[in-house]
C-alpha positions in Angstrom: 144.6 -29.1 311.8 145.3 -32.5 312.8 145.5 -31.6 316.5 141.9 -30.7 316.6 140.7 -34.4 314.7 143.0 -36.2 317.3 142.0 -38.2 320.7 141.5 -37.3 323.6 143.7 -40.7 324.7 146.6 -39.6 321.6 150.3 -38.6 322.2 151.7 -35.5 320.2 155.3 -34.7 320.5 156.8 -31.3 320.0 157.5 -30.9 316.2 153.4 -31.0 316.0 152.9 -28.4 319.5 155.0 -25.7 318.4 155.4 -23.5 315.2 158.6 -24.5 313.8 160.9 -22.0 311.1 161.4 -25.6 309.0 157.9 -25.7 308.7 155.7 -22.5 308.2 152.4 -22.4 307.7 151.7 -25.7 309.0 148.9 -25.1 312.1 150.0 -25.4 315.5 147.6 -25.5 318.8 150.8 -23.8 321.0 151.7 -19.8 319.7 155.1 -20.6 321.6 158.6 -21.5 320.3 160.2 -24.7 321.6 162.6 -23.4 324.5 159.9 -21.8 325.7 157.7 -25.1 325.7 160.8 -26.7 327.9 160.5 -23.8 330.1 157.3 -23.9 331.0 157.4 -27.6 331.8 160.6 -26.8 333.9 158.7 -24.2 335.8 155.7 -26.5 336.3 152.8 -24.2 334.2 152.4 -26.4 331.0 151.9 -29.8 331.2 155.3 -32.3 331.8 155.2 -34.9 328.8 155.1 -38.9 328.7 158.9 -40.6 327.7 157.2 -43.0 325.7 160.2 -44.6 324.6 164.9 -43.7 325.0 163.7 -41.4 322.2 160.2 -40.4 322.5 159.4 -38.1 324.4 155.6 -36.3 323.7 152.2 -34.7 325.5 149.1 -36.4 326.0 146.6 -34.5 323.7 144.0 -34.2 326.6 146.4 -32.9 329.3 147.1 -30.6 326.0 143.4 -29.4 325.1 142.7 -29.0 329.3 145.9 -26.6 329.4 144.7 -24.8 326.3 141.3 -24.5 328.1 142.1 -23.7 331.1 144.5 -20.7 329.8 141.0 -19.5 328.2 138.8 -19.1 331.4 142.1 -17.6 332.8 
């Protein structure tokens, strides 16, 4: 997937992280929905995104990978 090819210093937006009914079949790294993603961010169980500009919010790829690896280890 595109996520696997991205460097750790890159940023990834919500649409590239979670599945969407508008883009069926597109591989994404997270197995849950956008509302679940934001709930996890609010609860502190998923890394907070970075505000790149007024209208662009994204997650650091390396941080998301570290979170995914920690889930596998748990």
